[in-house]
N, C-alpha and C positions, 0 to 999 in steps of 0.2 A: 024461372030465374028468381033467385032469392035476393033480398035487399040486405046487404052486409051491414048497413047502418043499424038495422033493428036487432042484430045479434050482439052488439056490444053497447052497454049502457054508457052514455056520455060521462066521462070523468071517473068511471068506476072500473074495477077489474071484472072481466068476464071469465067464467069457468068455475071450477076446474074442468079440464078436458084431458083425455089421454094424450100422452106425448106423441109427437109425429116425428118423422125423419128430419124435418126442418128444425124442430126443437132440439133434437139430439145434436144437430150440427152446431147450434148456438152453444149448447152445453160443452161440446168438444172444444169450441173456441175459447171459452172462459176457464176451462179446467186448469191450464197452466197459471192463470192469474190467481186462482184459489190455492193451488198447491204452493205457490210462492208465498202467499200471505200466511198460510197455515204451516209451512215448512213440512209438508207431508207429500207422499206420492200415492195417488189413488189408483189401485189396480182395476177396480170396478168404478164406473162413472156413467150410469145409465139413467136417462130421463124417464120419469114415471108419469108425471102429469104436470100441467101448467095452467096458469091464468095469464090473461093479457089485458093491458090497458093501452088504448090508443091515445097518444099525445102527439107532440111534434116528433114523431118516431113512434117507438113502441116500448112499453115497459112489460117485462115478463117476470112472473114469480114461477119458479120451476123447482119441483121436488125431484131430487136425484138420489138414486140408490148407490151407496158406496161400498157395499159388502154383500156378497152372494149368500153368505150363511146366516146373516142376521137381518133385522129390519132397519139397520142403521141408514140414515139418509142425511143429506144436507139440503137446505132450502137456499136457492139463489135468487137474487134480484138482479136482473140484467136489463140494460137499456140498449136498444138498437136505434141509432139516429137515422135521419133521412138519407145519409150517405152510405148507410149499411155498416158503420163502425159498431162493434159489439163490445160493451163495457160492463164488467161486473161491478155493480154499484153497492151491493150489500150481500151478506150471507149469514146463515145460522147453521152451526154444526150441532151434533148431538140430537138430531131429530130422528123420528121413526116414520115408517110408512103410514102410520095411523094419524100423525100430526097434521092438522089442516094447514094449508098454505095461507099465510098472512103477510102483509107487507110490514116493514119495520117502522113506518111512520106513526 
């Protein structure tokens, strides 16, 4: 049995880790929020990797591929509160698969 507390440093982001189906579900949930803000429609929107911060809920930094033929990505900052509400809190477009995940603070 592993101690989950030892995997995430208090107050910091843990990762990056390869995206999981749970992370893709979060990405799918915030996709319409981003499309509305950017006034674009993403045909491709696939989570690649993520970092997580445990707070009163969870903060995620997620790298998302938005084009199959290029390295184009967006970086999402997403908050999931204790009730499970998923909120896009910030994002950066014009990223590539090589750009490291960083929060906007």
